[in-house]
PDB file of N, CA, C and O in Angstrom:
ATOM      1  N   MET A   1       9.390   4.539  -4.027  1.00  0.00           N
ATOM      2  CA  MET A   1       8.203   4.208  -4.747  1.00  0.00           C
ATOM      3  C   MET A   1       7.996   5.134  -5.931  1.00  0.00           C
ATOM      4  O   MET A   1       7.498   4.721  -6.978  1.00  0.00           O
ATOM      5  N   LYS A   2       8.379   6.378  -5.756  1.00  0.00           N
ATOM      6  CA  LYS A   2       8.240   7.310  -6.877  1.00  0.00           C
ATOM      7  C   LYS A   2       9.103   6.860  -8.053  1.00  0.00           C
ATOM      8  O   LYS A   2       8.691   6.986  -9.206  1.00  0.00           O
ATOM      9  N   ALA A   3      10.283   6.343  -7.775  1.00  0.00           N
ATOM     10  CA  ALA A   3      11.158   5.867  -8.849  1.00  0.00           C
ATOM     11  C   ALA A   3      10.533   4.688  -9.585  1.00  0.00           C
ATOM     12  O   ALA A   3      10.665   4.582 -10.804  1.00  0.00           O
ATOM     13  N   VAL A   4       9.860   3.810  -8.866  1.00  0.00           N
ATOM     14  CA  VAL A   4       9.179   2.681  -9.518  1.00  0.00           C
ATOM     15  C   VAL A   4       8.074   3.213 -10.422  1.00  0.00           C
ATOM     16  O   VAL A   4       7.927   2.760 -11.557  1.00  0.00           O
ATOM     17  N   HIS A   5       7.305   4.162  -9.930  1.00  0.00           N
ATOM     18  CA  HIS A   5       6.255   4.765 -10.759  1.00  0.00           C
ATOM     19  C   HIS A   5       6.864   5.404 -12.012  1.00  0.00           C
ATOM     20  O   HIS A   5       6.381   5.192 -13.124  1.00  0.00           O
ATOM     21  N   LEU A   6       7.911   6.174 -11.822  1.00  0.00           N
ATOM     22  CA  LEU A   6       8.537   6.841 -12.966  1.00  0.00           C
ATOM     23  C   LEU A   6       9.111   5.838 -13.956  1.00  0.00           C
ATOM     24  O   LEU A   6       9.084   6.084 -15.162  1.00  0.00           O
ATOM     25  N   SER A   7       9.626   4.721 -13.476  1.00  0.00           N
ATOM     26  CA  SER A   7      10.166   3.694 -14.376  1.00  0.00           C
ATOM     27  C   SER A   7       9.066   3.070 -15.227  1.00  0.00           C
ATOM     28  O   SER A   7       9.341   2.445 -16.251  1.00  0.00           O
ATOM     29  N   ARG A   8       7.834   3.242 -14.802  1.00  0.00           N
ATOM     30  CA  ARG A   8       6.681   2.725 -15.543  1.00  0.00           C
ATOM     31  C   ARG A   8       5.909   3.854 -16.227  1.00  0.00           C
ATOM     32  O   ARG A   8       4.740   3.698 -16.577  1.00  0.00           O
ATOM     33  N   ASP A   9       6.585   4.996 -16.413  1.00  0.00           N
ATOM     34  CA  ASP A   9       5.994   6.165 -17.078  1.00  0.00           C
ATOM     35  C   ASP A   9       4.707   6.644 -16.401  1.00  0.00           C
ATOM     36  O   ASP A   9       3.759   7.053 -17.071  1.00  0.00           O
ATOM     37  N   GLN A  10       4.686   6.587 -15.079  1.00  0.00           N
ATOM     38  CA  GLN A  10       3.543   7.068 -14.309  1.00  0.00           C
ATOM     39  C   GLN A  10       3.957   8.266 -13.476  1.00  0.00           C
ATOM     40  O   GLN A  10       5.102   8.364 -13.033  1.00  0.00           O
ATOM     41  N   ASP A  11       3.022   9.170 -13.267  1.00  0.00           N
ATOM     42  CA  ASP A  11       3.249  10.267 -12.337  1.00  0.00           C
ATOM     43  C   ASP A  11       3.061   9.752 -10.920  1.00  0.00           C
ATOM     44  O   ASP A  11       2.208   8.902 -10.666  1.00  0.00           O
ATOM     45  N   ALA A  12       3.846  10.262 -10.021  1.00  0.00           N
ATOM     46  CA  ALA A  12       3.707   9.908  -8.610  1.00  0.00           C
ATOM     47  C   ALA A  12       3.850  11.176  -7.791  1.00  0.00           C
ATOM     48  O   ALA A  12       4.849  11.888  -7.894  1.00  0.00           O
ATOM     49  N   TRP A  13       2.839  11.451  -6.974  1.00  0.00           N
ATOM     50  CA  TRP A  13       2.832  12.667  -6.172  1.00  0.00           C
ATOM     51  C   TRP A  13       2.629  12.313  -4.714  1.00  0.00           C
ATOM     52  O   TRP A  13       1.981  11.320  -4.383  1.00  0.00           O
ATOM     53  N   GLY A  14       3.186  13.131  -3.855  1.00  0.00           N
ATOM     54  CA  GLY A  14       2.967  12.975  -2.431  1.00  0.00           C
ATOM     55  C   GLY A  14       4.043  12.167  -1.738  1.00  0.00           C
ATOM     56  O   GLY A  14       5.023  11.734  -2.344  1.00  0.00           O
ATOM     57  N   HIS A  15       3.827  11.980  -0.450  1.00  0.00           N
ATOM     58  CA  HIS A  15       4.803  11.297   0.384  1.00  0.00           C
ATOM     59  C   HIS A  15       4.202  10.122   1.132  1.00  0.00           C
ATOM     60  O   HIS A  15       4.856   9.555   2.007  1.00  0.00           O
ATOM     61  N   VAL A  16       2.986   9.745   0.814  1.00  0.00           N
ATOM     62  CA  VAL A  16       2.318   8.652   1.515  1.00  0.00           C
ATOM     63  C   VAL A  16       2.713   7.335   0.846  1.00  0.00           C
ATOM     64  O   VAL A  16       2.227   6.999  -0.234  1.00  0.00           O
ATOM     65  N   ILE A  17       3.582   6.617   1.495  1.00  0.00           N
ATOM     66  CA  ILE A  17       4.135   5.395   0.916  1.00  0.00           C
ATOM     67  C   ILE A  17       3.049   4.364   0.644  1.00  0.00           C
ATOM     68  O   ILE A  17       3.066   3.710  -0.398  1.00  0.00           O
ATOM     69  N   ALA A  18       2.105   4.211   1.570  1.00  0.00           N
ATOM     70  CA  ALA A  18       1.030   3.231   1.376  1.00  0.00           C
ATOM     71  C   ALA A  18       0.232   3.536   0.112  1.00  0.00           C
ATOM     72  O   ALA A  18      -0.124   2.624  -0.634  1.00  0.00           O
ATOM     73  N   ARG A  19      -0.048   4.805  -0.127  1.00  0.00           N
ATOM     74  CA  ARG A  19      -0.788   5.183  -1.341  1.00  0.00           C
ATOM     75  C   ARG A  19       0.047   4.958  -2.590  1.00  0.00           C
ATOM     76  O   ARG A  19      -0.453   4.464  -3.601  1.00  0.00           O
ATOM     77  N   LEU A  20       1.318   5.322  -2.515  1.00  0.00           N
ATOM     78  CA  LEU A  20       2.196   5.108  -3.666  1.00  0.00           C
ATOM     79  C   LEU A  20       2.289   3.621  -4.004  1.00  0.00           C
ATOM     80  O   LEU A  20       2.319   3.254  -5.179  1.00  0.00           O
ATOM     81  N   LEU A  21       2.333   2.774  -2.993  1.00  0.00           N
ATOM     82  CA  LEU A  21       2.327   1.326  -3.232  1.00  0.00           C
ATOM     83  C   LEU A  21       1.005   0.883  -3.845  1.00  0.00           C
ATOM     84  O   LEU A  21       0.990   0.108  -4.801  1.00  0.00           O
ATOM     85  N   ALA A  22      -0.099   1.371  -3.299  1.00  0.00           N
ATOM     86  CA  ALA A  22      -1.416   0.963  -3.777  1.00  0.00           C
ATOM     87  C   ALA A  22      -1.656   1.368  -5.227  1.00  0.00           C
ATOM     88  O   ALA A  22      -2.395   0.697  -5.948  1.00  0.00           O
ATOM     89  N   GLU A  23      -1.039   2.453  -5.651  1.00  0.00           N
ATOM     90  CA  GLU A  23      -1.251   2.944  -7.010  1.00  0.00           C
ATOM     91  C   GLU A  23      -0.330   2.297  -8.035  1.00  0.00           C
ATOM     92  O   GLU A  23      -0.418   2.609  -9.222  1.00  0.00           O
ATOM     93  N   LEU A  24       0.542   1.410  -7.604  1.00  0.00           N
ATOM     94  CA  LEU A  24       1.388   0.699  -8.559  1.00  0.00           C
ATOM     95  C   LEU A  24       0.552  -0.282  -9.374  1.00  0.00           C
ATOM     96  O   LEU A  24      -0.394  -0.869  -8.849  1.00  0.00           O
ATOM     97  N   PRO A  25       0.889  -0.466 -10.646  1.00  0.00           N
ATOM     98  CA  PRO A  25       0.127  -1.399 -11.482  1.00  0.00           C
ATOM     99  C   PRO A  25       0.631  -2.845 -11.329  1.00  0.00           C
ATOM    100  O   PRO A  25       0.665  -3.601 -12.300  1.00  0.00           O
ATOM    101  N   VAL A  26       1.010  -3.207 -10.137  1.00  0.00           N
ATOM    102  CA  VAL A  26       1.484  -4.565  -9.839  1.00  0.00           C
ATOM    103  C   VAL A  26       0.853  -5.015  -8.525  1.00  0.00           C
ATOM    104  O   VAL A  26       0.346  -4.198  -7.755  1.00  0.00           O
ATOM    105  N   ASP A  27       0.890  -6.318  -8.281  1.00  0.00           N
ATOM    106  CA  ASP A  27       0.382  -6.825  -7.008  1.00  0.00           C
ATOM    107  C   ASP A  27       1.362  -6.483  -5.893  1.00  0.00           C
ATOM    108  O   ASP A  27       2.546  -6.813  -5.958  1.00  0.00           O
ATOM    109  N   VAL A  28       0.849  -5.827  -4.887  1.00  0.00           N
ATOM    110  CA  VAL A  28       1.639  -5.470  -3.712  1.00  0.00           C
ATOM    111  C   VAL A  28       1.077  -6.272  -2.543  1.00  0.00           C
ATOM    112  O   VAL A  28      -0.117  -6.185  -2.257  1.00  0.00           O
ATOM    113  N   PRO A  29       1.910  -7.047  -1.868  1.00  0.00           N
ATOM    114  CA  PRO A  29       1.406  -7.827  -0.734  1.00  0.00           C
ATOM    115  C   PRO A  29       0.742  -6.935   0.313  1.00  0.00           C
ATOM    116  O   PRO A  29       1.221  -5.840   0.606  1.00  0.00           O
ATOM    117  N   ALA A  30      -0.369  -7.420   0.872  1.00  0.00           N
ATOM    118  CA  ALA A  30      -1.128  -6.656   1.856  1.00  0.00           C
ATOM    119  C   ALA A  30      -0.272  -6.297   3.070  1.00  0.00           C
ATOM    120  O   ALA A  30      -0.393  -5.200   3.614  1.00  0.00           O
ATOM    121  N   ASP A  31       0.586  -7.215   3.490  1.00  0.00           N
ATOM    122  CA  ASP A  31       1.415  -6.927   4.675  1.00  0.00           C
ATOM    123  C   ASP A  31       2.403  -5.808   4.395  1.00  0.00           C
ATOM    124  O   ASP A  31       2.767  -5.063   5.305  1.00  0.00           O
ATOM    125  N   LEU A  32       2.841  -5.681   3.152  1.00  0.00           N
ATOM    126  CA  LEU A  32       3.758  -4.595   2.809  1.00  0.00           C
ATOM    127  C   LEU A  32       3.036  -3.251   2.852  1.00  0.00           C
ATOM    128  O   LEU A  32       3.608  -2.248   3.279  1.00  0.00           O
ATOM    129  N   ARG A  33       1.786  -3.233   2.411  1.00  0.00           N
ATOM    130  CA  ARG A  33       0.989  -2.001   2.498  1.00  0.00           C
ATOM    131  C   ARG A  33       0.765  -1.611   3.955  1.00  0.00           C
ATOM    132  O   ARG A  33       0.781  -0.427   4.290  1.00  0.00           O
ATOM    133  N   GLU A  34       0.558  -2.593   4.815  1.00  0.00           N
ATOM    134  CA  GLU A  34       0.398  -2.308   6.247  1.00  0.00           C
ATOM    135  C   GLU A  34       1.686  -1.741   6.844  1.00  0.00           C
ATOM    136  O   GLU A  34       1.643  -0.818   7.656  1.00  0.00           O
ATOM    137  N   LYS A  35       2.804  -2.283   6.449  1.00  0.00           N
ATOM    138  CA  LYS A  35       4.093  -1.786   6.937  1.00  0.00           C
ATOM    139  C   LYS A  35       4.330  -0.362   6.445  1.00  0.00           C
ATOM    140  O   LYS A  35       4.906   0.458   7.160  1.00  0.00           O
ATOM    141  N   ALA A  36       3.890  -0.070   5.236  1.00  0.00           N
ATOM    142  CA  ALA A  36       4.011   1.292   4.710  1.00  0.00           C
ATOM    143  C   ALA A  36       3.176   2.257   5.538  1.00  0.00           C
ATOM    144  O   ALA A  36       3.579   3.401   5.749  1.00  0.00           O
ATOM    145  N   ARG A  37       2.028   1.812   6.003  1.00  0.00           N
ATOM    146  CA  ARG A  37       1.190   2.665   6.854  1.00  0.00           C
ATOM    147  C   ARG A  37       1.902   3.008   8.164  1.00  0.00           C
ATOM    148  O   ARG A  37       1.786   4.123   8.673  1.00  0.00           O
ATOM    149  N   VAL A  38       2.632   2.043   8.693  1.00  0.00           N
ATOM    150  CA  VAL A  38       3.407   2.306   9.911  1.00  0.00           C
ATOM    151  C   VAL A  38       4.433   3.404   9.627  1.00  0.00           C
ATOM    152  O   VAL A  38       4.567   4.350  10.405  1.00  0.00           O
ATOM    153  N   LEU A  39       5.151   3.277   8.521  1.00  0.00           N
ATOM    154  CA  LEU A  39       6.152   4.292   8.163  1.00  0.00           C
ATOM    155  C   LEU A  39       5.491   5.653   7.927  1.00  0.00           C
ATOM    156  O   LEU A  39       6.034   6.684   8.322  1.00  0.00           O
ATOM    157  N   ASP A  40       4.329   5.656   7.289  1.00  0.00           N
ATOM    158  CA  ASP A  40       3.626   6.917   7.050  1.00  0.00           C
ATOM    159  C   ASP A  40       3.294   7.617   8.365  1.00  0.00           C
ATOM    160  O   ASP A  40       3.289   8.846   8.436  1.00  0.00           O
ATOM    161  N   GLY A  41       3.022   6.843   9.390  1.00  0.00           N
ATOM    162  CA  GLY A  41       2.715   7.417  10.693  1.00  0.00           C
ATOM    163  C   GLY A  41       3.883   8.152  11.326  1.00  0.00           C
ATOM    164  O   GLY A  41       3.693   8.991  12.206  1.00  0.00           O
ATOM    165  N   PHE A  42       5.087   7.838  10.879  1.00  0.00           N
ATOM    166  CA  PHE A  42       6.278   8.500  11.399  1.00  0.00           C
ATOM    167  C   PHE A  42       6.604   9.790  10.652  1.00  0.00           C
ATOM    168  O   PHE A  42       7.422  10.580  11.125  1.00  0.00           O
ATOM    169  N   TYR A  43       5.988  10.019   9.506  1.00  0.00           N
ATOM    170  CA  TYR A  43       6.392  11.113   8.629  1.00  0.00           C
ATOM    171  C   TYR A  43       6.333  12.474   9.312  1.00  0.00           C
ATOM    172  O   TYR A  43       7.318  13.212   9.284  1.00  0.00           O
ATOM    173  N   ILE A  44       5.231  12.818   9.909  1.00  0.00           N
ATOM    174  CA  ILE A  44       5.077  14.125  10.560  1.00  0.00           C
ATOM    175  C   ILE A  44       5.545  14.063  12.010  1.00  0.00           C
ATOM    176  O   ILE A  44       6.264  14.942  12.485  1.00  0.00           O
ATOM    177  N   THR A  45       5.127  13.017  12.696  1.00  0.00           N
ATOM    178  CA  THR A  45       5.328  12.955  14.147  1.00  0.00           C
ATOM    179  C   THR A  45       6.783  12.907  14.583  1.00  0.00           C
ATOM    180  O   THR A  45       7.094  13.276  15.715  1.00  0.00           O
ATOM    181  N   THR A  46       7.667  12.469  13.727  1.00  0.00           N
ATOM    182  CA  THR A  46       9.082  12.426  14.101  1.00  0.00           C
ATOM    183  C   THR A  46       9.813  13.716  13.774  1.00  0.00           C
ATOM    184  O   THR A  46      10.957  13.900  14.190  1.00  0.00           O
ATOM    185  N   ARG A  47       9.169  14.614  13.035  1.00  0.00           N
ATOM    186  CA  ARG A  47       9.859  15.806  12.555  1.00  0.00           C
ATOM    187  C   ARG A  47       9.477  17.107  13.248  1.00  0.00           C
ATOM    188  O   ARG A  47      10.295  18.018  13.373  1.00  0.00           O
ATOM    189  N   TYR A  48       8.248  17.186  13.691  1.00  0.00           N
ATOM    190  CA  TYR A  48       7.750  18.471  14.150  1.00  0.00           C
ATOM    191  C   TYR A  48       7.503  18.482  15.651  1.00  0.00           C
ATOM    192  O   TYR A  48       6.857  17.588  16.197  1.00  0.00           O
ATOM    193  N   ALA A  49       8.021  19.495  16.296  1.00  0.00           N
ATOM    194  CA  ALA A  49       7.953  19.604  17.759  1.00  0.00           C
ATOM    195  C   ALA A  49       6.525  19.668  18.277  1.00  0.00           C
ATOM    196  O   ALA A  49       6.268  19.248  19.405  1.00  0.00           O
ATOM    197  N   ASN A  50       5.609  20.170  17.500  1.00  0.00           N
ATOM    198  CA  ASN A  50       4.231  20.303  17.967  1.00  0.00           C
ATOM    199  C   ASN A  50       3.318  19.185  17.462  1.00  0.00           C
ATOM    200  O   ASN A  50       2.098  19.348  17.447  1.00  0.00           O
ATOM    201  N   SER A  51       3.883  18.070  17.055  1.00  0.00           N
ATOM    202  CA  SER A  51       3.056  16.978  16.531  1.00  0.00           C
ATOM    203  C   SER A  51       2.464  16.102  17.622  1.00  0.00           C
ATOM    204  O   SER A  51       1.622  15.250  17.336  1.00  0.00           O
ATOM    205  N   HIS A  52       2.884  16.291  18.859  1.00  0.00           N
ATOM    206  CA  HIS A  52       2.330  15.575  20.008  1.00  0.00           C
ATOM    207  C   HIS A  52       1.760  16.579  21.009  1.00  0.00           C
ATOM    208  O   HIS A  52       2.166  17.740  21.050  1.00  0.00           O
ATOM    209  N   ALA A  53       0.817  16.107  21.805  1.00  0.00           N
ATOM    210  CA  ALA A  53       0.195  16.993  22.789  1.00  0.00           C
ATOM    211  C   ALA A  53       1.226  17.561  23.757  1.00  0.00           C
ATOM    212  O   ALA A  53       1.123  18.714  24.177  1.00  0.00           O
ATOM    213  N   GLU A  54       2.215  16.752  24.108  1.00  0.00           N
ATOM    214  CA  GLU A  54       3.268  17.210  25.015  1.00  0.00           C
ATOM    215  C   GLU A  54       4.590  16.580  24.612  1.00  0.00           C
ATOM    216  O   GLU A  54       4.631  15.444  24.141  1.00  0.00           O
ATOM    217  N   GLY A  55       5.642  17.309  24.798  1.00  0.00           N
ATOM    218  CA  GLY A  55       6.996  16.799  24.607  1.00  0.00           C
ATOM    219  C   GLY A  55       7.447  16.762  23.164  1.00  0.00           C
ATOM    220  O   GLY A  55       6.634  16.671  22.244  1.00  0.00           O
ATOM    221  N   PRO A  56       8.750  16.833  22.979  1.00  0.00           N
ATOM    222  CA  PRO A  56       9.330  16.777  21.637  1.00  0.00           C
ATOM    223  C   PRO A  56       9.303  15.345  21.090  1.00  0.00           C
ATOM    224  O   PRO A  56       9.152  14.391  21.853  1.00  0.00           O
ATOM    225  N   PRO A  57       9.448  15.198  19.790  1.00  0.00           N
ATOM    226  CA  PRO A  57       9.383  13.878  19.171  1.00  0.00           C
ATOM    227  C   PRO A  57      10.324  12.839  19.795  1.00  0.00           C
ATOM    228  O   PRO A  57       9.953  11.672  19.919  1.00  0.00           O
ATOM    229  N   PHE A  58      11.534  13.248  20.187  1.00  0.00           N
ATOM    230  CA  PHE A  58      12.476  12.245  20.694  1.00  0.00           C
ATOM    231  C   PHE A  58      11.991  11.576  21.977  1.00  0.00           C
ATOM    232  O   PHE A  58      12.474  10.503  22.337  1.00  0.00           O
ATOM    233  N   GLU A  59      11.042  12.201  22.667  1.00  0.00           N
ATOM    234  CA  GLU A  59      10.485  11.588  23.865  1.00  0.00           C
ATOM    235  C   GLU A  59       9.411  10.548  23.541  1.00  0.00           C
ATOM    236  O   GLU A  59       8.994   9.792  24.419  1.00  0.00           O
ATOM    237  N   HIS A  60       8.971  10.507  22.305  1.00  0.00           N
ATOM    238  CA  HIS A  60       7.894   9.601  21.901  1.00  0.00           C
ATOM    239  C   HIS A  60       8.386   8.429  21.061  1.00  0.00           C
ATOM    240  O   HIS A  60       7.626   7.495  20.805  1.00  0.00           O
ATOM    241  N   PHE A  61       9.623   8.461  20.636  1.00  0.00           N
ATOM    242  CA  PHE A  61      10.160   7.406  19.775  1.00  0.00           C
ATOM    243  C   PHE A  61      11.500   6.943  20.319  1.00  0.00           C
ATOM    244  O   PHE A  61      12.305   7.741  20.799  1.00  0.00           O
ATOM    245  N   GLY A  62      11.721   5.648  20.235  1.00  0.00           N
ATOM    246  CA  GLY A  62      12.966   5.098  20.738  1.00  0.00           C
ATOM    247  C   GLY A  62      13.482   3.992  19.839  1.00  0.00           C
ATOM    248  O   GLY A  62      13.142   3.915  18.658  1.00  0.00           O
ATOM    249  N   THR A  63      14.298   3.151  20.413  1.00  0.00           N
ATOM    250  CA  THR A  63      14.956   2.078  19.671  1.00  0.00           C
ATOM    251  C   THR A  63      13.952   1.136  19.016  1.00  0.00           C
ATOM    252  O   THR A  63      14.136   0.741  17.865  1.00  0.00           O
ATOM    253  N   LEU A  64      12.908   0.779  19.727  1.00  0.00           N
ATOM    254  CA  LEU A  64      11.917  -0.153  19.185  1.00  0.00           C
ATOM    255  C   LEU A  64      11.299   0.382  17.899  1.00  0.00           C
ATOM    256  O   LEU A  64      11.211  -0.338  16.904  1.00  0.00           O
ATOM    257  N   GLN A  65      10.876   1.631  17.915  1.00  0.00           N
ATOM    258  CA  GLN A  65      10.271   2.224  16.721  1.00  0.00           C
ATOM    259  C   GLN A  65      11.296   2.382  15.599  1.00  0.00           C
ATOM    260  O   GLN A  65      10.978   2.179  14.427  1.00  0.00           O
ATOM    261  N   SER A  66      12.513   2.741  15.958  1.00  0.00           N
ATOM    262  CA  SER A  66      13.562   2.911  14.949  1.00  0.00           C
ATOM    263  C   SER A  66      13.865   1.595  14.252  1.00  0.00           C
ATOM    264  O   SER A  66      13.977   1.545  13.027  1.00  0.00           O
ATOM    265  N   GLU A  67      13.997   0.538  15.029  1.00  0.00           N
ATOM    266  CA  GLU A  67      14.301  -0.768  14.442  1.00  0.00           C
ATOM    267  C   GLU A  67      13.159  -1.244  13.552  1.00  0.00           C
ATOM    268  O   GLU A  67      13.391  -1.788  12.472  1.00  0.00           O
ATOM    269  N   GLU A  68      11.930  -1.038  14.008  1.00  0.00           N
ATOM    270  CA  GLU A  68      10.766  -1.425  13.207  1.00  0.00           C
ATOM    271  C   GLU A  68      10.748  -0.638  11.893  1.00  0.00           C
ATOM    272  O   GLU A  68      10.536  -1.219  10.828  1.00  0.00           O
ATOM    273  N   ALA A  69      10.964   0.660  11.962  1.00  0.00           N
ATOM    274  CA  ALA A  69      10.944   1.499  10.762  1.00  0.00           C
ATOM    275  C   ALA A  69      12.035   1.082   9.780  1.00  0.00           C
ATOM    276  O   ALA A  69      11.787   1.014   8.577  1.00  0.00           O
ATOM    277  N   LEU A  70      13.227   0.806  10.274  1.00  0.00           N
ATOM    278  CA  LEU A  70      14.321   0.379   9.390  1.00  0.00           C
ATOM    279  C   LEU A  70      14.013  -0.956   8.729  1.00  0.00           C
ATOM    280  O   LEU A  70      14.292  -1.146   7.545  1.00  0.00           O
ATOM    281  N   LEU A  71      13.439  -1.878   9.490  1.00  0.00           N
ATOM    282  CA  LEU A  71      13.075  -3.184   8.945  1.00  0.00           C
ATOM    283  C   LEU A  71      12.036  -3.036   7.842  1.00  0.00           C
ATOM    284  O   LEU A  71      12.180  -3.609   6.763  1.00  0.00           O
ATOM    285  N   TYR A  72      10.991  -2.268   8.117  1.00  0.00           N
ATOM    286  CA  TYR A  72       9.926  -2.091   7.136  1.00  0.00           C
ATOM    287  C   TYR A  72      10.414  -1.341   5.897  1.00  0.00           C
ATOM    288  O   TYR A  72      10.060  -1.697   4.774  1.00  0.00           O
ATOM    289  N   ALA A  73      11.208  -0.327   6.098  1.00  0.00           N
ATOM    290  CA  ALA A  73      11.749   0.423   4.955  1.00  0.00           C
ATOM    291  C   ALA A  73      12.610  -0.493   4.089  1.00  0.00           C
ATOM    292  O   ALA A  73      12.551  -0.433   2.861  1.00  0.00           O
ATOM    293  N   GLY A  74      13.405  -1.334   4.731  1.00  0.00           N
ATOM    294  CA  GLY A  74      14.231  -2.280   3.984  1.00  0.00           C
ATOM    295  C   GLY A  74      13.397  -3.247   3.160  1.00  0.00           C
ATOM    296  O   GLY A  74      13.754  -3.566   2.026  1.00  0.00           O
ATOM    297  N   GLU A  75      12.297  -3.712   3.716  1.00  0.00           N
ATOM    298  CA  GLU A  75      11.413  -4.627   2.988  1.00  0.00           C
ATOM    299  C   GLU A  75      10.791  -3.932   1.783  1.00  0.00           C
ATOM    300  O   GLU A  75      10.641  -4.539   0.722  1.00  0.00           O
ATOM    301  N   ILE A  76      10.435  -2.680   1.940  1.00  0.00           N
ATOM    302  CA  ILE A  76       9.845  -1.941   0.822  1.00  0.00           C
ATOM    303  C   ILE A  76      10.893  -1.701  -0.267  1.00  0.00           C
ATOM    304  O   ILE A  76      10.591  -1.800  -1.456  1.00  0.00           O
ATOM    305  N   ILE A  77      12.103  -1.390   0.135  1.00  0.00           N
ATOM    306  CA  ILE A  77      13.186  -1.210  -0.838  1.00  0.00           C
ATOM    307  C   ILE A  77      13.444  -2.507  -1.596  1.00  0.00           C
ATOM    308  O   ILE A  77      13.626  -2.494  -2.813  1.00  0.00           O
ATOM    309  N   GLU A  78      13.458  -3.626  -0.877  1.00  0.00           N
ATOM    310  CA  GLU A  78      13.682  -4.911  -1.535  1.00  0.00           C
ATOM    311  C   GLU A  78      12.542  -5.250  -2.487  1.00  0.00           C
ATOM    312  O   GLU A  78      12.773  -5.867  -3.527  1.00  0.00           O
ATOM    313  N   PHE A  79      11.320  -4.859  -2.150  1.00  0.00           N
ATOM    314  CA  PHE A  79      10.189  -5.053  -3.054  1.00  0.00           C
ATOM    315  C   PHE A  79      10.391  -4.243  -4.339  1.00  0.00           C
ATOM    316  O   PHE A  79      10.100  -4.722  -5.436  1.00  0.00           O
ATOM    317  N   ALA A  80      10.890  -3.021  -4.193  1.00  0.00           N
ATOM    318  CA  ALA A  80      11.054  -2.128  -5.338  1.00  0.00           C
ATOM    319  C   ALA A  80      12.259  -2.488  -6.213  1.00  0.00           C
ATOM    320  O   ALA A  80      12.258  -2.212  -7.413  1.00  0.00           O
ATOM    321  N   ARG A  81      13.266  -3.091  -5.627  1.00  0.00           N
ATOM    322  CA  ARG A  81      14.531  -3.348  -6.336  1.00  0.00           C
ATOM    323  C   ARG A  81      14.359  -4.051  -7.686  1.00  0.00           C
ATOM    324  O   ARG A  81      14.934  -3.585  -8.669  1.00  0.00           O
ATOM    325  N   PRO A  82      13.605  -5.135  -7.785  1.00  0.00           N
ATOM    326  CA  PRO A  82      13.490  -5.798  -9.090  1.00  0.00           C
ATOM    327  C   PRO A  82      12.862  -4.921 -10.181  1.00  0.00           C
ATOM    328  O   PRO A  82      13.176  -5.072 -11.362  1.00  0.00           O
ATOM    329  N   PHE A  83      11.992  -4.024  -9.785  1.00  0.00           N
ATOM    330  CA  PHE A  83      11.354  -3.154 -10.770  1.00  0.00           C
ATOM    331  C   PHE A  83      12.348  -2.129 -11.311  1.00  0.00           C
ATOM    332  O   PHE A  83      12.219  -1.657 -12.440  1.00  0.00           O
ATOM    333  N   MET A  84      13.329  -1.797 -10.499  1.00  0.00           N
ATOM    334  CA  MET A  84      14.313  -0.805 -10.897  1.00  0.00           C
ATOM    335  C   MET A  84      15.487  -1.425 -11.649  1.00  0.00           C
ATOM    336  O   MET A  84      16.182  -0.719 -12.381  1.00  0.00           O
ATOM    337  N   ALA A  85      15.722  -2.704 -11.490  1.00  0.00           N
ATOM    338  CA  ALA A  85      16.894  -3.360 -12.078  1.00  0.00           C
ATOM    339  C   ALA A  85      16.917  -3.239 -13.594  1.00  0.00           C
ATOM    340  O   ALA A  85      17.985  -3.103 -14.192  1.00  0.00           O
ATOM    341  N   GLY A  86      15.745  -3.288 -14.218  1.00  0.00           N
ATOM    342  CA  GLY A  86      15.676  -3.228 -15.679  1.00  0.00           C
ATOM    343  C   GLY A  86      15.624  -1.816 -16.227  1.00  0.00           C
ATOM    344  O   GLY A  86      15.609  -1.625 -17.443  1.00  0.00           O
ATOM    345  N   SER A  87      15.597  -0.828 -15.355  1.00  0.00           N
ATOM    346  CA  SER A  87      15.473   0.557 -15.810  1.00  0.00           C
ATOM    347  C   SER A  87      16.788   1.101 -16.295  1.00  0.00           C
ATOM    348  O   SER A  87      16.861   2.257 -16.714  1.00  0.00           O
TER     349      SER A  87
END
């Protein structure tokens, strides 16, 4: 998303995908913003051992979450692709 912003001469800060999508000067489908929120929820919780009350991250995430995250990330990449093609 930062690359899309930069291709439009905009500054983009942070790591919150939903916000980066919302700040684009184009129509972003509501379902894509919701999927970005799901991915944002994985940002801290999958990386840090103390992000859950008990147990390491690998005990809280499995195949189902991984497949969902990959699917949603792919959809966001496909949304961004046309904006980058002309850059």
